[in-house]
C-alpha positions in Angstrom: 21.8 36.6 58.8 22.7 39.6 56.8 26.0 40.7 58.4 27.2 37.2 59.3 30.2 37.1 56.9 31.1 40.8 56.6 34.8 40.1 57.3 34.9 37.5 54.5 33.5 40.2 52.1 36.2 42.6 53.3 39.0 40.2 52.4 37.4 39.3 49.1 36.3 42.8 48.0 38.5 45.2 49.9 38.0 48.9 48.9 41.8 49.4 49.4 43.4 46.4 47.9 42.7 43.9 45.1 43.9 40.7 46.6 44.8 37.6 44.7 42.2 34.8 45.2 43.1 32.6 48.1 46.2 34.6 49.1 45.6 33.8 52.8 45.4 30.1 52.2 48.8 29.7 50.6 51.5 27.8 52.5 54.4 29.9 51.4 54.8 33.1 53.6 57.1 34.7 51.0 54.5 34.2 48.3 51.8 35.7 50.5 54.0 38.7 51.4 55.0 39.4 47.8 51.4 39.2 46.7 50.2 41.6 49.4 53.1 44.0 48.5 52.2 44.0 44.8 48.5 44.5 45.6 49.3 47.4 48.0 51.7 49.1 45.6 49.3 48.8 42.7 46.3 50.1 44.5 45.1 53.7 43.8 42.3 53.4 46.3 44.3 52.9 49.5 44.3 55.7 52.1 47.7 55.0 53.7 51.2 53.8 52.6 51.5 50.5 50.7 53.3 49.0 53.7 50.5 50.0 56.2 47.8 48.9 53.8 49.3 45.4 53.2 50.1 44.9 56.9 46.7 46.1 57.9 45.0 43.6 55.6 47.1 40.7 56.9 46.5 41.7 60.5 42.7 42.0 59.8 42.6 38.5 58.4 44.5 37.0 61.4 42.5 39.0 64.0 39.1 38.1 62.4 40.0 34.4 62.3 40.8 34.5 66.0 40.7 31.2 67.8 39.4 29.5 64.7 42.7 29.9 63.0 44.7 26.7 63.3 48.2 27.0 64.8 50.0 26.0 61.6 48.1 28.6 59.6 48.7 31.3 62.2 52.5 30.4 62.0 52.5 30.8 58.2 50.7 34.1 58.4 53.0 35.5 61.2 56.0 34.5 59.0 54.3 36.4 56.2 54.1 39.5 58.4 57.8 39.3 59.1 58.5 38.8 55.4 56.3 41.7 54.4 58.1 44.0 56.8 61.4 42.8 55.4 60.3 43.4 51.8 59.2 46.9 52.5 62.3 47.7 54.6 64.6 46.5 51.9 62.7 48.1 49.1 62.5 44.8 47.3 
């Protein structure tokens, strides 16, 4: 099935961001947020602001996982979204 794992390819080889390997599997929401922030700020290929690009990638991962995303993983990723917003709002 050719297009079966297209969303996995997006998170592994995004045109906009170079993500650290396994970033969405980490247990520390602060670490996830900082990694996404660094990736977005370092990217020269993104088409929107670093904040929008980082948040978009995180939302993409959460949405594509859908019901298959365990509750504890969803909680960590939702915490990472709040932390990411905080990092960009504070300019940290």
